[in-house]
N, C-alpha and C positions, 0 to 999 in steps of 0.2 A: 646409372653408375654401377660399375662392377668392382667387386672386392675379391681378389684372388691371392691366397697365401699372405694375407694381411696388407697387400698393396691395393690402393684405391685408384681406379681409373675414372676420372670425371669425363665421361664421353658426351655429355650434353652441356659443356661449359658455355659455349656461345649461343646455343639454342636450347635453353633449359626446358626440361620436361617436368612441369610443376605438378606437385601432388594436389589432391583435392583441398587439403587444409591450407597449403600455400596460396592456391588460387582464391580461396574464400577470404583469407585475411587481406590480400591485395585488393580484391573487389570491395570489401567492407570499408577499407581505408580510403579508397578512391571516391567513395560516396561522402566522405567527411572532409569539409574544407579545413585547410591548415593555414593559419596566418603567421607569417614569419615577421612579426613586428616587435620592436624593442619593448614598447610599453606593455604589451601582452605578456611577454616573457617575464618582465620584472614584477608586474602585478600578480601573476600566477605564483611566483616565488614568494612574494610577500604574504599572500593568502595561505600558502602551505606551511609557512613557518610562524606567522603571526608577528614577524619582525619587519622593520622598515628601513633601517640604516645600513646602506651598502658600503659605507666608508668612502674612500676617495672615489670621486665620480668619473675619473678618467677612463675607467673600464668601459663606459657606455659607448664611446666611439668605437672601440674594438668590437663590442657586441654588434653594433650597427653594421660594421663592415662584414662581419661574419654572416649575419643574416642576409644581407644584400648578396653576398657571394653565393650562398646556398640557393637563393631565389633565382640566380642566373644559370643554375644547372638545369637545363631543359629536359634532361633525361631522367631526373629524379622524380619518382612518383610520390603520392601522398604518404605512403608508408615510410619512405625515406625521409621526407620532409618532417613528418611527425616525430620520427625518431630523433632527429637533430634538434627539433624544438624541445623535446623532453630533456635532452642532454643540456641544452642551454638553461632550462628552468632548474635542473638539478645543480648546475654550476652556480647559478645566481642564488639558489637556496643555500648551498654550502657556503657561499660568500657571506650571506646574511648571518648564518649561524656562527661563522668564524669571527666576524667583526663584533658580534654580540659577546661571544666568549672572550675576545681580547679585551673588551671594555670591562668585563667583570673580573678578569684575571690578567692584568697587564704584566704580571710577573713572569708570564710565559716567555716574554721576549728576553729574559735573562738566561734562558736555557742555552746550553752550548751544544752545537752540533760539531763534534770533534772527530777528526780522522776517519771520515766515511770512506768506504770502498765503493767506487762508482764505475759501473760498466757502461761504456759509451761506444758501442760498436754498431756496425751496419744492421739494419733490420733484417731479419731472416738469416742471421749469421751465428745462431747459437746463444744470443744474449739472454733470451728467456730461460733457457735451460741453465745457463751459468748463474743467472740471478737466483733462481729457485734453489739451485744446488748450494750456493753460498748461504742463502737464507735458512737452510736446514741446520746450520750451525747456530745453536741457541744463544751464543754470545752476541750474535748480530741481530739488530732490529731492522725489520723490513715493513713494507706496506702491502698487506694482503689485498686482493681485489675488492673484497667487500668494504674494507676500510677506506680504500682509495675512492670508491664511489660516493661514500657518505662519511667523511672524516669525523663529523660531529653529530651527535644524536639530535633529533627533533625535540623541541620543548615538551616536557612531560614524559619523554621516553627514558627508561632506565638502562644505560649501557651496561652490558654484561661481558663484552669482549669475547664472546664465544658464539657457537652456532645457535644460541637462543636469543641473541641480540636481534632486535627488530630490523636493523640495517642488514645483518647477515641474511635474515629470512627474505627480505626484499631482493637482495642480490641473488639468492638461491632461486627464487621464483623467476627472475628475469633470465637467469642462465638456463633453467629448464625449458622456458619458452623458446629461447634462441636455439637450444639443442634440438628441440622438436622440429623447428622450421628449417634449420641449417645443420643437419647432423654431421656433415663432413668437416665443419669448421674446426671442431676441437682437435682433429687430426693435424691441422695446420697451426692452430694457436688456441690453446686451452684458456678459457676465461671463466673457470669455475670459481666460486667464492674464496677458497683457500689459496688459489694460485697467487703467487706474489707478483704484484703489478708495478707499473712505472709510476714514478712521482709526477709524471706529466699530468696525471689526473688532478693533482693538487695545484699545478700551475694554471690549470684551466679555470680555477676560481678567479684568476685575474684576466681571463679571456685572452690569453696570448700564448700560442704554441703552434706547432705544425700539425696538431692532432686533427683539425678539421679536414686536412688534405686526405686523410684516410677514409673520410665519411662521404665526401662529395667532390665533384670537379670544381675547384674553387681557386682559379688562378689569381683572381682579385685579392683574395685573402693571402695567398702565398706571397704576392708582391708587397702587400702591406706589412706582413710579418718580416720579410727581408729588409724592409726599409727602416725598421725601428730597432733600437738597442734593446736587447732582451734582459739586460741586467736587472731592472726593477721587478720584472716578472719572476726571475729566478729568486730574487730576494723575498718576494711575497711567498713563493713556494717554500722557501726555507723557514719562514715564520710559521707556516702551517705545519711543517715537520716538527717545529718546536712545540706546538700545541699538542701534537700526537705524543711526543716524548713526555711532556708534562703530564698528560692524562694517564698513560699506562707504561711509562718507563722505557728502558732501552737506552744505552749510552754510546752505542757504536752502530751506525747505519750502513746497510748495503742498499745501494740505489742503482737505477738503470734507466737509460733512455737513448735510443739511437740519435735523437735530435742533438744530444750533447756533442756529437762529432763535428757539427758545424757551429757549435757555440763553446768551443774549448776555452777561449780567453774569459768568457762570461762565467762559465762553470767554475773555473779556478779562481776567479775573483770572489765569487760567493762562497766557495768551499776551498779556501787556499791550502788546507792541509789534507786534501783528499788524495787517495791512491786511485789512479784512473787506469782502467783496463780497456784497451781498444781491440775489439775483435775484428778480424779481417776475413772476408770471403770474396770470391770472384763476383764482381758486381753483376755480371750477366746471370749467374745463378740466383743472386739476390732479387734481381728484377723479375726473373721468371717466377720465383716463389711469390713475390708481392702481387703481380698482376693476376696470377692464378687465384690467389686467395680473394682479391678484390672482385674479380670477375664472378667467382662463385657467389659472393654476397650480393652482387648486383641483380641476381635473379629475383630477389624479393623487393629491392628498393628502387629499381630503375625500370623504365619502360622497355629498354633493350640493353644488352650487354655490349659495351663499346670497346672492343678489343684494341682498335687502332689508337684511340685516345689514351687508354690505360698505358700502353707501351710507350707512347711518345712522352706522356707526362712523367712517368716514373723513371724512364731512362734519363730524362733531363734533370729530374729531382735528385736522383742518386748521384749523377755527375756533379751537380752543384754541391751536394753534401760532402762528397769526397774531395773536391777541390779545396773547399774550406778546411777540411781536416788535414790534408797533406800540407797546405800552407802553414797552418798553425802548429801542427805536430812537431815540425822540425825547428820551431822557435822555442820549444819547451824543453826543460831539463828532463833527462831520463830518470832522475832520482825517484819520482813518484808517479811515473807513467810507464806502462808496458804495452807491447803489441802482442796479440795472441791470434795466430792463424787459426781459422775455422777447423781445418783438418787436424791440426795438432790437438785441439780441444776435443774433437770427436774421437780421436785415437786414444787419448788418455786424459779424461776429464779430471780425475783426482790429481794427476801430475800437474795439470795446469793450475788447479786450485792451490797446490803447494807453492808454486811460483808466485801466485797472487798474495798468499799469506806472507811470504818472504818480503815482497814489495811493501806490504802494509804493516809489517812488524807484528804480525799476529802468529802466535804459536800454533802449529798443526800438531795437535796432541791425540792421545788415544780416544778421547771423547769425541772430538771433531771427526776423526777417522770413522768412528762408529756411526755418527749422525749422518754424515755425507754418504757413506756406503749404503745406509738404510734407504736414503732418498733415491739413490741410483737403482737399488734393487726394486723399489716400489714404483719407479717411473722410468721403465726402459724406453729407449727410443722406439717410436712407433707404437706406443701404448694404445692409441686409438686407431691405429692403422697408418700406413705411409702412403701419402699421395704421390702419384706418378705425374711429373711435370713435363709438358711438351710445348716448348716455346714456338718452334717452327710449325708444328701441326695445328696448335690452337690459335696462335697469334700471327702466323705468316711471317715471322721474323727469324732470320738465320742468326744463331748465337755468334758465329764468327764475325758477321757484319757488325753486330752490336758491340763486340769486344774492341773494335778499332777506336771507339771514342774514349776508352778507358786506359789507353796506353800510358798516360801520365801516372796512373795508379799502379799498374803492373810494374812500372819502373822501380817503384819503392817497395812493393810487396809481392812476393812470389805466391800468388793465390789463384792463378789461372787454372780452371778446370777443363777437362777433356769431355766433349759431348759426343 
């Protein structure tokens, strides 16, 4: 890998040159059997929490489909399988903790999630920067990454809501380990503990979201997810938000997830008074960014980097997401939804925020100006370096050829970029 003037060239994307520590952890994990079985996931979660009641048992079918889908990814190595197993245990543990908390404090369901601001744009289209920028306004409640990973403390732990909280410490340790193994990843997507994250993590307590598609090649799970109404799972996620609000306050949320683009009717059914911001970027640029990031991660968790499958899968996935969005967007009132082109946001992020505040009925005052400007100053674009993306060189795909399948989207949004 070369770093020149803050630009990062990943010159070993498809044929990784692994470091000694990377090789050692892969070899160590390949010697350890990983069992992707429902009963082992659930028993491990019960042992770690000391709890047994998962609430509604319907999630078990979804967990089974997820584990079967992961087991069908033949290129995933034991490190990749173990990582997903650990995620499933964490989600099951969080579900146990939430269901127990709900039994002890049923009043949390009386909490009101009112007038949230929800970013629902394409992945890799500035949504993360926009979410974190909005969250720097202290009037808005958000979900930092450490809290999204473990929304509720383990029995016997004393939550402190700061960097001395045991959950924060566990998240910090995991981030440091990831950064040591994949140091370029933070230049593409920062996952440090204080980074504001997607509420998708909370939906995973009900084992239903598109999240698994980012972790493995799981067409079986994708098709299962598509064939089921996501309303009950969004409702479950909203109840977890209510618990977080009951625990440490905040009465106006800022949320974000690209998945919402294909779930707009569901999103607005569960959050009927939301102000929704749709960010738009050339899908070819989005796909290039996605497959580069995923290919870089595959050097650790896969036996080989599968460039062809990555491009085919994510071109299809983004096309499906956008078709759902275009169909539903124009059936919605403009009163509480706005479109934000990527380049407009990149050129004037504070100007874009002012428009969002106007949509949401939130005053942009001197304090908010100071808070947001401070965030921008402390988090310049390319803070950890700027990755140089090469779709044709690295993946053998012409951007022009890929653009043809998105003509339906370009028809509605002037987002085409020049390569």
